[in-house]
MDTraj code that builds the backbone (N, CA, C; nanometers):
import mdtraj as md
import numpy as np

residues = "MET ALA ARG TYR THR GLY ALA LEU CYS ARG ILE CYS ARG ARG ALA GLY GLU LYS LEU TYR LEU LYS ALA ASP ARG CYS TYR THR GLU LYS CYS GLY ILE GLU ARG ARG LYS TYR PRO PRO GLY GLN HIS GLY GLN ASN ARG GLY LYS LEU SER ASP TYR GLY ILE GLN LEU LEU GLU LYS GLN LYS VAL ARG LYS TYR HIS GLY ILE GLY GLU ARG GLN PHE ARG ARG TYR PHE HIS GLU ALA GLU LYS ARG ARG GLY VAL THR GLY GLU VAL LEU LEU GLN LEU LEU GLU LEU ARG LEU ASP ASN VAL VAL TYR ARG MET GLY PHE ALA LEU ASN LYS ARG GLN ALA ARG GLU MET VAL ARG HIS GLY HIS PHE LEU VAL ASN GLY ARG ALA VAL ASN ILE PRO SER TYR SER MET ARG PRO GLY ASP VAL VAL GLU VAL LYS GLU SER SER ARG GLY ILE GLN SER ILE ARG GLU GLY ILE GLU ARG ILE GLU HIS ARG GLY LEU PRO ALA TRP ILE GLU VAL ASP PRO GLN ASN PHE ARG GLY LYS VAL LEU HIS VAL PRO SER ARG GLU GLU LEU GLN LEU PRO PHE GLU VAL GLN GLU GLN LEU ILE VAL GLU LEU TYR SER LYS".split()
xyz = np.array([
    [0.9589, 1.9081, -2.2115],
    [0.9713, 1.7916, -2.1333],
    [0.8548, 1.6527, -2.1041],
    [0.8891, 1.5617, -2.1320],
    [0.7481, 1.4681, -2.0644],
    [0.6635, 1.5163, -1.9369],
    [0.5559, 1.5096, -1.9578],
    [0.4799, 1.4791, -1.8453],
    [0.3838, 1.3634, -1.8205],
    [0.4054, 1.3643, -1.6719],
    [0.3139, 1.2512, -1.6296],
    [0.1841, 1.2635, -1.6362],
    [0.1077, 1.2111, -1.6542],
    [-0.0477, 1.2260, -1.7138],
    [-0.1482, 1.1001, -1.6775],
    [-0.1048, 1.0162, -1.6030],
    [-0.1254, 0.8873, -1.5485],
    [-0.1912, 0.9046, -1.3998],
    [-0.3169, 0.7742, -1.3187],
    [-0.3214, 0.8131, -1.2209],
    [-0.2199, 0.8044, -1.1103],
    [-0.2513, 0.9578, -1.0258],
    [-0.1934, 1.0035, -0.9135],
    [-0.1581, 0.8933, -0.8039],
    [-0.2924, 0.7832, -0.7947],
    [-0.2765, 0.6931, -0.6969],
    [-0.1542, 0.5793, -0.6831],
    [-0.1584, 0.5962, -0.8199],
    [-0.0374, 0.4761, -0.8625],
    [0.1423, 0.5319, -0.7959],
    [0.1653, 0.6603, -0.8380],
    [0.2539, 0.7304, -0.7786],
    [0.2905, 0.7038, -0.6062],
    [0.1821, 0.6980, -0.5762],
    [0.1599, 0.6764, -0.4135],
    [0.1471, 0.5152, -0.3836],
    [0.1355, 0.4173, -0.4313],
    [0.1389, 0.2719, -0.4049],
    [0.2610, 0.2653, -0.4665],
    [0.3037, 0.3403, -0.5607],
    [0.4566, 0.2824, -0.6029],
    [0.5406, 0.3158, -0.4635],
    [0.5691, 0.4139, -0.4137],
    [0.6543, 0.4751, -0.2984],
    [0.6005, 0.3739, -0.1954],
    [0.4741, 0.3459, -0.1763],
    [0.4697, 0.2836, -0.0513],
    [0.3745, 0.3577, 0.0311],
    [0.3838, 0.4565, 0.0436],
    [0.3580, 0.5847, 0.1132],
    [0.2389, 0.6904, 0.0855],
    [0.1484, 0.7523, 0.0860],
    [0.1078, 0.8986, 0.0802],
    [0.1613, 1.0115, 0.0165],
    [0.1870, 1.0443, -0.0672],
    [0.2432, 1.1461, -0.1115],
    [0.1634, 1.3030, -0.1146],
    [0.0798, 1.2266, -0.1075],
    [-0.1060, 1.3911, -0.0921],
    [-0.0962, 1.4307, -0.2182],
    [-0.0930, 1.3736, -0.3079],
    [-0.0985, 1.4728, -0.3886],
    [-0.2327, 1.4863, -0.4999],
    [-0.3205, 1.4299, -0.4430],
    [-0.4764, 1.4741, -0.4708],
    [-0.5629, 1.5419, -0.3864],
    [-0.4648, 1.6033, -0.2820],
    [-0.5437, 1.6988, -0.1933],
    [-0.6091, 1.6282, -0.1198],
    [-0.7677, 1.6710, -0.0761],
    [-0.8620, 1.6238, 0.0290],
    [-0.8961, 1.5300, -0.0126],
    [-0.8951, 1.3989, -0.1144],
    [-0.9310, 1.2789, -0.1216],
    [-0.8098, 1.1878, -0.0307],
    [-0.6812, 1.2787, -0.0616],
    [-0.5658, 1.1472, 0.0327],
    [-0.6496, 1.1062, 0.1721],
    [-0.7110, 1.2426, 0.2055],
    [-0.7305, 1.2118, 0.3445],
    [-0.8821, 1.1134, 0.4055],
    [-0.9454, 1.0952, 0.2593],
    [-1.0343, 0.9668, 0.2637],
    [-1.0159, 0.8451, 0.2770],
    [-1.1515, 0.7647, 0.2712],
    [-1.1530, 0.6213, 0.2171],
    [-1.1411, 0.6059, 0.1149],
    [-1.1605, 0.6797, -0.0080],
    [-1.1511, 0.6707, -0.1326],
    [-0.9755, 0.6821, -0.1919],
    [-0.8968, 0.7090, -0.0669],
    [-0.7668, 0.7113, -0.1374],
    [-0.6774, 0.5908, -0.1541],
    [-0.6159, 0.6323, -0.2863],
    [-0.6072, 0.4396, -0.3459],
    [-0.4777, 0.3485, -0.2821],
    [-0.4243, 0.4640, -0.2182],
    [-0.3163, 0.3630, -0.1259],
    [-0.3871, 0.2695, 0.0336],
    [-0.4812, 0.3368, 0.0168],
    [-0.5952, 0.3092, 0.1142],
    [-0.6639, 0.1643, 0.1465],
    [-0.6898, 0.1596, -0.0142],
    [-0.7665, 0.0521, -0.1205],
    [-0.6644, -0.0502, -0.1094],
    [-0.5563, -0.0492, -0.1464],
    [-0.4641, -0.1231, -0.2318],
    [-0.3601, -0.0849, -0.2084],
    [-0.2979, -0.1403, -0.0651],
    [-0.1393, -0.1014, -0.0008],
    [-0.0233, -0.1635, -0.0380],
    [-0.0011, -0.2203, -0.1504],
    [0.0762, -0.2762, -0.2383],
    [0.1222, -0.1997, -0.3733],
    [0.2339, -0.2154, -0.4723],
    [0.2925, -0.1745, -0.5383],
    [0.1900, -0.1893, -0.6603],
    [0.1462, -0.0718, -0.7366],
    [0.0660, -0.1428, -0.8723],
    [0.1669, -0.2504, -0.9633],
    [0.0673, -0.2721, -1.0605],
    [0.0874, -0.3720, -1.1895],
    [0.0858, -0.5371, -1.1517],
    [0.1129, -0.6629, -1.2039],
    [0.0676, -0.7605, -1.2038],
    [0.1248, -0.8152, -1.0833],
    [0.2516, -0.7976, -1.0452],
    [0.3469, -0.8496, -0.9525],
    [0.3364, -0.7757, -0.8225],
    [0.2652, -0.6648, -0.8218],
    [0.2947, -0.5614, -0.6848],
    [0.2911, -0.6215, -0.5915],
    [0.1986, -0.7201, -0.5270],
    [0.1574, -0.7715, -0.3905],
    [0.3186, -0.8891, -0.3737],
    [0.4015, -0.9436, -0.5032],
    [0.4404, -1.0280, -0.4840],
    [0.6094, -0.9231, -0.4879],
    [0.6280, -0.7905, -0.5094],
    [0.7662, -0.7227, -0.4720],
    [0.8055, -0.7999, -0.3534],
    [0.9502, -0.8239, -0.3536],
    [1.0645, -0.8613, -0.2854],
    [1.1215, -0.7451, -0.2066],
    [1.2077, -0.7916, -0.1375],
    [1.2938, -0.6440, -0.0506],
    [1.3736, -0.5964, -0.1596],
    [1.3743, -0.4200, -0.1079],
    [1.4376, -0.3306, -0.2317],
    [1.6376, -0.3618, -0.1368],
    [1.6927, -0.3758, -0.2909],
    [1.8579, -0.3542, -0.2828],
    [1.8559, -0.2349, -0.1845],
    [2.0105, -0.2012, -0.1557],
    [1.9990, -0.0140, -0.1527],
    [1.9897, 0.0591, -0.2647],
    [2.0433, 0.0451, -0.3739],
    [2.0313, 0.0790, -0.4339],
    [1.8315, 0.1486, -0.5020],
    [1.7960, 0.0136, -0.4621],
    [1.6201, 0.0412, -0.4940],
    [1.5634, 0.1720, -0.3908],
    [1.6232, 0.1787, -0.2763],
    [1.5945, 0.2386, -0.1641],
    [1.5976, 0.3928, -0.1734],
    [1.7166, 0.3794, -0.2507],
    [1.7730, 0.5559, -0.2869],
    [1.6939, 0.6087, -0.3881],
    [1.6830, 0.5120, -0.4871],
    [1.5913, 0.5822, -0.6226],
    [1.4468, 0.5779, -0.5766],
    [1.3523, 0.4972, -0.4978],
    [1.2575, 0.4761, -0.4267],
    [1.2926, 0.6696, -0.3888],
    [1.3603, 0.6933, -0.2853],
    [1.3436, 0.8310, -0.1981],
    [1.3457, 0.9146, -0.3095],
    [1.4210, 0.9087, -0.4036],
    [1.4636, 1.0013, -0.5005],
    [1.3205, 1.0124, -0.5921],
    [1.2764, 0.9246, -0.6157],
    [1.1285, 0.9372, -0.7044],
    [0.9957, 1.0113, -0.6169],
    [1.0011, 0.9851, -0.4962],
    [0.9465, 1.0350, -0.4068],
    [0.9221, 1.1648, -0.4155],
    [1.0596, 1.2268, -0.3818],
    [1.0698, 1.3945, -0.4148],
    [1.0127, 1.4231, -0.5196],
    [1.0853, 1.3875, -0.6213],
    [1.0598, 1.4221, -0.7419],
    [0.9152, 1.4037, -0.7792],
    [0.8516, 1.2954, -0.7890],
    [0.7152, 1.2948, -0.8051],
    [0.6292, 1.4087, -0.7257],
    [0.6477, 1.4477, -0.5982],
    [0.5768, 1.5038, -0.5125],
    [0.6007, 1.6504, -0.5754],
    [0.7121, 1.6873, -0.6094],
    [0.7113, 1.7931, -0.7201],
    [0.6708, 1.8142, -0.8532],
    [0.6488, 1.7014, -0.9082],
    [0.5861, 1.7128, -0.9960],
    [0.6909, 1.7149, -1.1422],
    [0.7951, 1.7240, -1.0835],
    [0.9041, 1.7722, -1.2181],
    [0.9932, 1.6373, -1.2921],
    [1.0477, 1.6428, -1.4135],
    [1.1246, 1.5392, -1.4647],
    [1.2683, 1.4999, -1.4180],
    [1.3099, 1.3717, -1.4435],
    [1.3924, 1.3712, -1.4295],
    [1.5481, 1.4605, -1.4359],
    [1.5376, 1.5160, -1.5864],
    [1.6646, 1.5544, -1.6278],
    [1.6610, 1.7341, -1.5346],
    [1.5104, 1.7602, -1.5086],
    [1.5425, 1.8896, -1.4330],
    [1.5655, 1.8678, -1.2777],
    [1.5198, 1.7698, -1.2422],
    [1.5386, 1.7358, -1.0976],
    [1.7081, 1.7097, -1.0524],
    [1.7540, 1.6668, -1.1994],
    [1.9186, 1.6346, -1.1807],
    [2.0089, 1.8156, -1.1855],
    [1.9158, 1.8723, -1.2028],
    [2.0299, 1.9935, -1.2631],
    [1.9722, 2.0806, -1.1291],
    [1.8748, 2.0316, -1.0585],
    [1.8440, 2.1068, -0.9193],
    [1.9687, 2.0368, -0.8094],
    [2.0320, 1.8917, -0.8792],
    [2.0847, 1.8410, -0.7351],
    [2.2417, 1.8929, -0.7920],
    [2.2284, 1.9405, -0.8847],
    [2.3965, 1.9873, -0.9505],
    [2.3779, 2.1499, -0.8989],
    [2.3107, 2.2103, -0.8918],
    [2.2759, 2.3421, -0.8318],
    [2.2896, 2.3369, -0.6846],
    [2.2450, 2.2321, -0.6208],
    [2.2838, 2.2309, -0.5046],
    [2.3972, 2.1959, -0.4461],
    [2.4893, 2.1457, -0.4996],
    [2.6280, 2.1014, -0.5012],
    [2.7009, 2.1956, -0.5141],
    [2.7079, 2.3025, -0.5643],
    [2.7760, 2.4246, -0.5884],
    [2.7264, 2.5247, -0.4684],
    [2.6207, 2.5282, -0.4181],
    [2.5753, 2.6176, -0.3187],
    [2.6249, 2.5724, -0.1673],
    [2.6598, 2.6623, -0.0878],
    [2.7157, 2.6783, 0.0437],
    [2.5759, 2.5851, 0.1054],
    [2.6239, 2.4831, 0.2029],
    [2.5341, 2.3929, 0.2740],
    [2.5318, 2.2660, 0.2499],
    [2.4982, 2.1851, 0.3447],
    [2.4470, 2.0576, 0.3570],
    [2.3689, 2.0302, 0.1822],
    [2.4202, 1.9566, 0.0978],
    [2.3733, 1.9679, -0.0270],
    [2.2284, 1.8911, -0.0449],
    [2.2017, 1.7732, 0.0694],
    [2.0352, 1.7551, 0.0608],
    [1.9691, 1.8454, 0.0962],
    [1.9974, 1.9031, 0.2064],
    [1.9072, 2.0161, 0.2683],
    [1.8778, 2.1578, 0.1293],
    [2.0284, 2.1485, 0.0588],
    [2.0098, 2.3048, 0.0026],
    [1.9427, 2.2128, -0.1441],
    [1.9095, 2.1134, -0.1663],
    [1.8031, 2.0853, -0.2939],
    [1.6650, 2.1007, -0.2265],
    [1.6276, 2.0332, -0.1276],
    [1.4839, 2.0522, -0.0762],
    [1.4443, 2.1858, -0.0550],
    [1.5855, 2.2933, 0.0162],
    [1.5243, 2.4046, -0.0067],
    [1.5000, 2.4694, -0.1701],
    [1.5792, 2.4278, -0.2538],
    [1.5894, 2.4774, -0.4114],
    [1.4191, 2.4144, -0.4677],
    [1.4214, 2.3215, -0.4513],
    [1.2623, 2.2737, -0.4802],
    [1.1202, 2.3428, -0.4021],
    [1.1514, 2.3915, -0.2663],
    [1.0482, 2.4821, -0.2159],
    [1.0585, 2.5681, -0.2155],
    [1.1201, 2.6590, -0.2969],
    [1.1290, 2.7907, -0.3372],
    [1.0713, 2.7755, -0.4898],
    [1.0244, 2.7094, -0.5705],
    [0.9507, 2.6973, -0.6762],
    [0.8013, 2.7658, -0.6864],
    [0.8301, 2.8629, -0.7721],
    [0.6850, 2.9319, -0.7810],
    [0.5405, 2.8724, -0.7458],
    [0.5709, 2.7446, -0.8341],
    [0.4000, 2.7022, -0.8147],
    [0.4160, 2.6122, -0.6521],
    [0.5066, 2.5615, -0.6436],
    [0.5377, 2.5208, -0.4858],
    [0.4652, 2.6245, -0.3461],
    [0.5349, 2.7756, -0.3894],
    [0.5040, 2.8810, -0.2668],
    [0.3233, 2.8957, -0.3009],
    [0.2898, 2.8944, -0.4242],
    [0.1531, 2.9465, -0.4626],
    [0.0871, 2.7965, -0.3948],
    [0.1266, 2.6936, -0.3585],
    [0.0290, 2.5777, -0.3269],
    [0.0678, 2.6126, -0.1586],
    [0.1641, 2.6527, -0.1305],
    [0.2105, 2.6890, 0.0305],
    [0.1087, 2.7853, 0.1046],
    [0.0915, 2.9051, 0.0145],
    [-0.0014, 3.0358, 0.0379],
    [-0.1410, 2.9938, 0.0090],
    [-0.1778, 2.8838, -0.0349],
    [-0.3123, 2.8384, -0.0273],
    [-0.3859, 2.9166, -0.1563],
    [-0.3096, 2.9356, -0.2432],
    [-0.4030, 2.9839, -0.3777],
    [-0.4331, 2.8733, -0.4734],
    [-0.4187, 2.7318, -0.4486],
    [-0.4567, 2.6387, -0.5335],
    [-0.4489, 2.5508, -0.4052],
    [-0.4998, 2.3980, -0.5065],
    [-0.5730, 2.2922, -0.3815],
    [-0.4891, 2.2023, -0.3729],
    [-0.3551, 2.2080, -0.4466],
    [-0.3209, 2.0924, -0.4883],
    [-0.1938, 2.1533, -0.5917],
    [-0.0564, 2.0626, -0.5510],
    [0.0751, 2.1322, -0.6339],
    [0.0502, 2.0995, -0.8098],
    [-0.0473, 2.0416, -0.8549],
    [-0.0284, 2.0260, -0.9967],
    [-0.1569, 2.1359, -1.0550],
    [-0.2239, 2.1476, -0.9653],
    [-0.3437, 2.2735, -1.0129],
    [-0.2739, 2.4247, -0.9796],
    [-0.1500, 2.4064, -0.8827],
    [-0.0861, 2.5421, -0.8422],
    [0.0068, 2.5366, -0.9628],
    [0.0923, 2.4731, -1.0295],
    [0.1375, 2.4565, -1.1903],
    [0.0970, 2.4906, -1.2635],
    [-0.0590, 2.4493, -1.2979],
    [-0.1478, 2.4816, -1.4256],
    [-0.1791, 2.6018, -1.4029],
    [-0.2155, 2.6693, -1.2790],
    [-0.2469, 2.8190, -1.2568],
    [-0.1470, 2.9201, -1.3016],
    [-0.0240, 2.9162, -1.2456],
    [0.1201, 2.9627, -1.2513],
    [0.1216, 2.9911, -1.4343],
    [0.1232, 2.8321, -1.4890],
    [0.1338, 2.8861, -1.6389],
    [0.0222, 2.9167, -1.7208],
    [-0.0779, 2.9341, -1.6559],
    [-0.1708, 3.0247, -1.7135],
    [-0.1777, 3.1685, -1.6873],
    [-0.1411, 3.2052, -1.6069],
    [-0.0498, 3.3583, -1.5853],
    [-0.1637, 3.3771, -1.4831],
    [-0.1835, 3.3431, -1.3974],
    [-0.2781, 3.4070, -1.2920],
    [-0.2064, 3.4755, -1.1559],
    [-0.0790, 3.5340, -1.1322],
    [-0.0102, 3.5274, -1.0285],
    [0.1128, 3.6683, -1.0775],
    [0.1022, 3.7250, -1.0104],
    [0.2417, 3.8542, -1.0156],
    [0.2697, 3.8200, -0.9422],
    [0.4443, 3.8432, -0.9336],
    [0.5473, 3.8269, -0.8555],
    [0.6207, 3.9727, -0.8601],
    [0.6223, 4.0254, -0.7345],
    [0.6884, 4.1545, -0.7264],
    [0.6336, 4.2490, -0.8175],
    [0.5267, 4.2528, -0.8418],
    [0.4172, 4.3266, -0.9510],
    [0.4140, 4.2777, -1.1266],
    [0.5288, 4.2157, -1.0933],
    [0.4901, 4.1435, -1.2821],
    [0.4488, 4.0257, -1.2897],
    [0.3944, 3.9745, -1.3836],
    [0.3293, 3.8468, -1.4368],
    [0.4505, 3.7210, -1.4649],
    [0.4437, 3.6276, -1.4267],
    [0.5187, 3.5371, -1.4202],
    [0.4793, 3.3865, -1.4193],
    [0.4676, 3.3490, -1.5647],
    [0.4034, 3.2062, -1.5809],
    [0.5013, 3.0885, -1.5859],
    [0.5783, 3.1090, -1.5349],
    [0.7250, 2.9542, -1.5206],
    [0.6855, 2.8972, -1.4030],
    [0.6551, 2.8387, -1.3597],
    [0.6269, 2.7371, -1.2605],
    [0.7457, 2.6895, -1.1707],
    [0.8852, 2.6928, -1.3019],
    [0.9779, 2.6763, -1.2011],
    [1.0718, 2.8141, -1.1321],
    [0.9924, 2.9317, -1.1546],
    [1.0916, 3.0104, -1.0785],
    [1.1267, 3.0641, -0.9767],
    [1.2227, 3.0767, -0.9393],
    [1.2653, 3.0466, -0.8004],
    [1.2772, 3.2091, -0.7040],
    [1.2005, 3.1497, -0.6033],
    [1.1580, 3.2686, -0.5579],
    [1.2106, 3.3117, -0.4419],
    [1.2741, 3.4013, -0.3852],
    [1.3749, 3.4832, -0.2931],
    [1.3031, 3.5632, -0.1565],
    [1.3828, 3.5849, -0.0387],
    [1.3092, 3.6009, 0.0353],
    [1.3233, 3.7716, 0.0477],
    [1.1910, 3.7870, 0.0503],
    [1.1148, 3.9369, 0.0778],
    [1.0401, 3.9366, -0.0868],
    [1.0431, 3.8174, -0.2175],
    [0.9543, 3.8199, -0.3447],
    [0.7674, 3.8491, -0.2634],
    [0.6605, 3.9159, -0.3388],
    [0.5792, 3.8954, -0.3140],
    [0.5079, 3.8572, -0.4214],
    [0.4058, 3.7439, -0.4169],
    [0.2762, 3.6671, -0.4735],
    [0.1607, 3.7537, -0.4574],
    [0.1119, 3.7600, -0.5596],
    [-0.0392, 3.8338, -0.5515],
    [-0.1505, 3.7599, -0.6672],
    [-0.2270, 3.7575, -0.6021],
    [-0.3435, 3.6739, -0.7435],
    [-0.3755, 3.8039, -0.8566],
    [-0.3600, 3.8122, -0.9268],
    [-0.4408, 3.8926, -1.0212],
    [-0.5515, 3.9546, -1.0182],
    [-0.5972, 4.0629, -1.0244],
    [-0.7284, 4.1019, -0.9876],
    [-0.8579, 4.0144, -1.0708],
    [-0.8051, 4.0017, -1.2131],
    [-0.9108, 3.9399, -1.3056],
    [-0.9404, 3.7910, -1.2790],
    [-0.8290, 3.7211, -1.1926],
    [-0.8419, 3.5671, -1.1340],
    [-0.8979, 3.5532, -0.9783],
    [-0.8935, 3.6728, -0.8865],
    [-0.9950, 3.6477, -0.7440],
    [-1.0930, 3.5634, -0.7242],
    [-1.1555, 3.5729, -0.8649],
    [-1.2832, 3.4963, -0.8306],
    [-1.2756, 3.4055, -0.8923],
    [-1.1934, 3.3414, -0.8768],
    [-1.1796, 3.1751, -0.9805],
    [-1.1966, 3.0903, -0.8161],
    [-1.2844, 3.0195, -0.8434],
    [-1.3406, 2.9014, -0.7200],
    [-1.2327, 2.8527, -0.6459],
    [-1.1354, 2.8039, -0.7208],
    [-1.0274, 2.7258, -0.6517],
    [-0.9204, 2.8124, -0.5863],
    [-0.9228, 2.8924, -0.6354],
    [-0.8200, 2.9785, -0.5723],
    [-0.8827, 3.0606, -0.4282],
    [-1.0341, 3.0826, -0.4716],
    [-1.1223, 3.0744, -0.2717],
    [-1.0984, 3.0066, -0.1958],
    [-1.1271, 2.9015, -0.2355],
    [-1.1419, 2.7382, -0.1608],
    [-1.0233, 2.7144, -0.1284],
    [-0.8917, 2.7248, -0.1741],
    [-0.7822, 2.7393, -0.1287],
    [-0.7061, 2.8034, 0.0035],
    [-0.7652, 2.8998, -0.0216],
    [-0.7807, 3.0523, 0.0843],
    [-0.8527, 2.9795, 0.1984],
    [-0.9610, 2.9315, 0.2016],
    [-1.0387, 2.9351, 0.2838],
    [-0.9878, 2.8145, 0.3482],
    [-0.9305, 2.6952, 0.2795],
    [-0.8580, 2.6067, 0.3753],
    [-0.7404, 2.5868, 0.3813],
    [-0.6364, 2.7075, 0.4263],
    [-0.5311, 2.7122, 0.4703],
    [-0.5226, 2.7024, 0.6199],
    [-0.6399, 2.7648, 0.6970],
    [-0.6199, 2.7991, 0.7834],
    [-0.5663, 2.5896, 0.8603],
    [-0.6960, 2.5398, 0.7842],
    [-0.6931, 2.3645, 0.8317],
    [-0.5546, 2.3346, 0.7594],
    [-0.5003, 2.3175, 0.6839],
    [-0.3539, 2.2996, 0.5870],
    [-0.2422, 2.3293, 0.6648],
    [-0.2800, 2.4680, 0.7569],
    [-0.1329, 2.5549, 0.7911],
    [-0.0528, 2.5991, 0.7229],
    [-0.0316, 2.6892, 0.7940],
    [0.0872, 2.8186, 0.6847],
    [0.2297, 2.7977, 0.7346],
    [0.3257, 2.7486, 0.6438],
    [0.4632, 2.7567, 0.6952],
    [0.5317, 2.8451, 0.7532],
    [0.6102, 2.8421, 0.8496],
    [0.7039, 2.9744, 0.9403],
    [0.7244, 3.0472, 0.7976],
    [0.8067, 3.0417, 0.7030],
    [0.8978, 3.1199, 0.6264],
    [0.8036, 3.1630, 0.5092],
    [0.6629, 3.1678, 0.5185],
    [0.6078, 3.2576, 0.4089],
    [0.5041, 3.3106, 0.5203],
    [0.4062, 3.4419, 0.4330],
    [0.2824, 3.5301, 0.5445],
    [0.1850, 3.5162, 0.4330],
    [0.0867, 3.5408, 0.4515],
    [-0.0265, 3.5730, 0.3686],
    [-0.1276, 3.6536, 0.4195],
    [-0.1759, 3.7583, 0.3186],
    [-0.3318, 3.8421, 0.3229],
    [-0.3667, 3.8105, 0.2834],
    [-0.4785, 3.7175, 0.3308],
    [-0.6405, 3.6170, 0.2617],
    [-0.7097, 3.7540, 0.1980],
    [-0.7232, 3.8449, 0.2767],
    [-0.8246, 3.9699, 0.1914],
    [-0.7629, 4.0245, 0.0484],
    [-0.6187, 4.0069, 0.0605],
    [-0.5918, 4.1018, -0.0499],
    [-0.4553, 3.9983, -0.1637],
    [-0.5751, 3.8873, -0.1200],
    [-0.4869, 3.7624, -0.1905],
    [-0.3430, 3.8074, -0.2291],
    [-0.2707, 3.7907, -0.1172],
    [-0.0852, 3.7952, -0.1541],
    [-0.0319, 3.7470, -0.0162],
    [0.0679, 3.6999, -0.0824],
    [0.1497, 3.6055, -0.0136],
    [0.3344, 3.6805, -0.0029],
    [0.4029, 3.6759, 0.0872],
    [0.5424, 3.7146, 0.1037],
    [0.6323, 3.5948, 0.1513],
    [0.7534, 3.6305, 0.0763],
    [0.8455, 3.4649, 0.1220],
    [0.9341, 3.5292, 0.1952],
    [0.9228, 3.5303, 0.3216],
    [1.0215, 3.5861, 0.4580],
    [1.2093, 3.5482, 0.4437],
    [1.2009, 3.3986, 0.4527],
    [1.3289, 3.3634, 0.4261],
    [1.2897, 3.2096, 0.3833],
    [1.4508, 3.2054, 0.3615],
    [1.4553, 3.0730, 0.2961],
    [1.4134, 2.9464, 0.4575],
    [1.3235, 2.8335, 0.3885],
    [1.3027, 2.7511, 0.4886],
    [1.4387, 2.7098, 0.5423],
    [1.4410, 2.6792, 0.6789],
    [1.5117, 2.5852, 0.7511],
    [1.4637, 2.4417, 0.6548],
    [1.5867, 2.2983, 0.7192],
    [1.5306, 2.1789, 0.7266],
    [1.4402, 2.1359, 0.8233],
    [1.4111, 2.1942, 0.9135],
    [1.2777, 2.1735, 1.0319],
    [1.1722, 2.2608, 0.9709],
    [1.1440, 2.3767, 0.8999],
    [1.0452, 2.4024, 0.8453],
    [0.9589, 2.3289, 0.7348],
    [1.0816, 2.2989, 0.6705],
    [1.0311, 2.2262, 0.5451],
    [0.9001, 2.0941, 0.5409],
    [0.7618, 2.1675, 0.4744],
    [0.6762, 2.1026, 0.5371],
    [0.6086, 1.9596, 0.4668],
    [0.6980, 1.8989, 0.4648],
    [0.6685, 1.8049, 0.3411],
    [0.5960, 1.6614, 0.4151],
    [0.4697, 1.6081, 0.3771],
    [0.3410, 1.5415, 0.4232],
    [0.3977, 1.4002, 0.4136],
    [0.5447, 1.3665, 0.4259],
    [0.5954, 1.2316, 0.3674],
    [0.7609, 1.2161, 0.4835],
    [0.7930, 1.1290, 0.5339],
    [0.9532, 1.1343, 0.5776],
    [1.0477, 1.1560, 0.4687],
    [1.1568, 1.2118, 0.4522],
    [1.2449, 1.2634, 0.3403],
    [1.3691, 1.2169, 0.3912],
    [1.4198, 1.0724, 0.3486],
    [1.5934, 1.0663, 0.3865],
    [1.6728, 1.1588, 0.2525],
    [1.6840, 1.2892, 0.2257],
    [1.7177, 1.3520, 0.1312],
    [1.9059, 1.2925, 0.1156],
    [1.9569, 1.2101, 0.2228],
    [2.0776, 1.1872, 0.2160],
    [2.0958, 1.0862, 0.1502],
    [1.9928, 1.0112, 0.1076],
    [2.0085, 0.8868, 0.0086],
    [1.9975, 0.9441, -0.1385],
    [1.9245, 1.0610, -0.1240],
    [1.9059, 1.1076, -0.2984],
    [2.0642, 1.1341, -0.2965],
    [2.1429, 1.2341, -0.2178],
    [2.2523, 1.2432, -0.2417],
    [2.3577, 1.1238, -0.2832],
    [2.3237, 1.0122, -0.2142],
    [2.4193, 0.9112, -0.1909],
    [2.3745, 0.8282, -0.3678],
    [2.2632, 0.8553, -0.4135],
    [2.2321, 0.7927, -0.5357],
    [2.3115, 0.8680, -0.6266],
    [2.2748, 1.0094, -0.6404],
    [2.3614, 1.0600, -0.7555],
    [2.5220, 1.1008, -0.7301],
    [2.5741, 1.0611, -0.6092],
    [2.7348, 1.0547, -0.6146],
    [2.7755, 0.9264, -0.6449],
    [2.7021, 0.8089, -0.6873],
    [2.7745, 0.7048, -0.7598],
    [2.8260, 0.7086, -0.9133],
])
top = md.Topology()
chain = top.add_chain()
for i, resn in enumerate(residues, 1):
    res = top.add_residue(resn, chain, resSeq=i)
    for name in ("N", "CA", "C"):
        top.add_atom(name, md.element.get_by_symbol(name[0]), res)
traj = md.Trajectory(xyz[None], top)
């Protein structure tokens, strides 16, 4: 699967709002969208009004880029959400939120989502006592994530745990920072999805339903 390796600030500028992809930097004056509040590219400052399709596409790109996954994988998540009971858009967001890399980030074991994905790939975490290095691994209520004993001295993990009080902990997980362990309590409701930007998931459903 192709992986985006370009500047993260370009993603936020293209979306027209902060997606908070660079952790603490996004809260400072160094944030790219604070310095240049227009889309990237030669004609970024002259972009006209978006069509209905453009608005739907932009909404999908915001969510996809925030979770750092490719188009093919995102589409698979959508088709899986269609098959499940519930509102398709809400189920889609829940599936993305329960990815292992996202859960690791929510628990404070990484400073940002990209770092969480990399650390999962490098095998720094156990799920229910077993090593898992697949970022897209789907978590379930009752699953326990634990930092490996040999990885607990990593500076970024310790910094993430220290900052979790400032960032806040979602209601659907609990964390025991002293023991580097966290637990998924339940599937998050729509109200418990702490996305740093507004999402109109119905626009994504409309896009893929055409």
